[in-house]
C-alpha angles and dihedrals in degrees: 000000000000095000093045092053090050090049092050091049093051094047091049089047091054091047089056091047093049095044095126099045092046093043090223121129112249092229089071093055092045093052093045092050095046097048097040092051091054093045090054091046093052094044094045092041092066089068101030123025112202111256095237089055098044097094093053090045093052092045091057096047099036111101094215125123102226141007104236116250095005101080089221126136124230115195120239115241095257090052090048089059094050095043109029090158090061096040090059088067091064114178092349096090124074118244094242093054093052093047089054091047092053097055089085108046113216140148097054116148113193114236093009118121119204109210132186092265085081083076089077092048087053090051090051093048090046088061093039091063090063094038093050089049091056093043095050088046089052093046092048095049094045089051093050092048091047090049093052089046091051088055090049088240096147089069085084087072104025092052088058094052102079101159120102093184107122096217095047092046091048091055092047094049093043097050091043088053092045095057097033089056090056092051097040113013134270095261096051092041094052091052089050094048094050089056088052092048090055089058094047106038128048102180112084097214093050091047091049089055092050090046090054091054089047087061091052092047094045093052092043091050094048094052096069098047126075088226099032100085132023093234094049088049090052091053092046094048091045090055094241088120135027125216099249092052095046091053101039098040099040108037095079098048090046092050091051088050086063101035095056094061089042093049091051092048092049089068098038106038119083141169139039130297118243108236114221117255111265110245125194106248091200090235097096093094095046101041127067123207090249091055092050091051093045094054090046094053093042089052093049091044091048092052092046089049093061098078090041089054091049093050092049100044102021087223119140115282093247088067091062091045091052089048091052091046091049092051092049091047090054093046094051094048090052092042095054099031094111095047125095121280089247093053094045091049090062096051104035125109089241089060091047093051089062089062094054112114100239092180088067091055091050091048090053089049092053095046093050093047091052094050090046090056090050088053093047095049089052104247093126094049092049088051092049091048091048090052090051092052101038100036105049091179124088091214094055092042093054093044089053093048089051093054093043089053086069090064100039132019114288093221096073090041092056092041089053090051093049088052095048097045122049126208103256116214112244092241091055096049099102101155134052089250091055092052089064092064102046117109108292088013123158093257094056095043095049092043088058092053096043096044092046098049104025093075090069089077090081127026095235091047095092140031089246090053094048092048092050093045090054097044096045099029090233115184114242091221091047091055091045090055100040107030113016096079091049091049092049093049089051091046093054093041091055089045091053090048092053091046091053091047102046113006111040 
């Protein structure tokens, strides 16, 4: 089972990489890989439960009342049948909570047996929570950006960028992306910057090149902010890192990660960009300048509000994004309520939703499902354990994790690392090795940098890269030839900077 899932993943990966030579959309390969990996996992799991999941599996199907010493309730078999939604939780729910829940029997279906194979459904739904959160976040961000674009709001920025010199424009776009990514996050920023690039660059190949550097800049900018990248956020929420240390210790290496590729391109890139031909959107007679500016600033404020909402409520980021989208939806409906039906139809959220690239969302779904299957079957844990044993050096371990995050999603890699290495209390850190794993220790700091920036080496190695690939239809092989080496050079340059600053 384990080998077959790995083979399916590799074949799907190659199909995505060879999208253009094969003339098959990458979303098809991603969906096939994701669903087949899970199908094989479920079918094979009936005969062989992966070792790292065996405890949870036994906890769900064992008709005992309590796991000794853990204070955790395990539902008896008759209660599992009556409450499959609770039995799925296994040992993860406290006894008192389940006792309260069972006072009012519900969920019984006459003649239906609930067997242990429901465990695998639970594991899929467990990952689907996170995947759906990312997809709804992506959908909300894309809709807000498209809504601002429909109102020609990005003219506020593009009208101020007069230069057509490739080098100057590259520096402007890259630095904007770097700092926007820290304030928003790398996924949202990459979506916004692609919309800007479409207004500034007409030639597809040139725009692809700029989009590739946007990926590098977005990932570098996200690494030094608690809200800029999912993996940094994970380490921040898990108390491995604190906000002051994240910012002060990682901003310089992250900036170097971007400046090295920019410095090289400054001496090799020449010429002027070709601005796209201005086309009349047909909105000039129905939109005022104040309306354009209002929607632009509302859109930016809505995106900036997302991390604030998450910090205050501790709800997933997509909730803040949906709140911002709902607010903009209401404002645009009120703003255009007195206009003709034809005019409103061009500027409404419903009209904008038709422009959203749904294939990009499905591509994201397939990729995340495939990586989740690798995590479930234990491949990522085996890889993390191998790194721990073979590379007895925190600097080497983090560097390897960063490069591996270009092949598979950085989130499960960081999650595996967080599971394998505990945060050691400062008072208990008696050796030099232990000091690396205290709160704000070297291992956690460097892990945030490596996991955040290493994914730039391949276009599907980060959420920002996957989003840009979907929006611009960038070829995997093209990115590998044109951008990957620059991204890797920046990655190692930033790593060397961190080493000189804090490890040497």
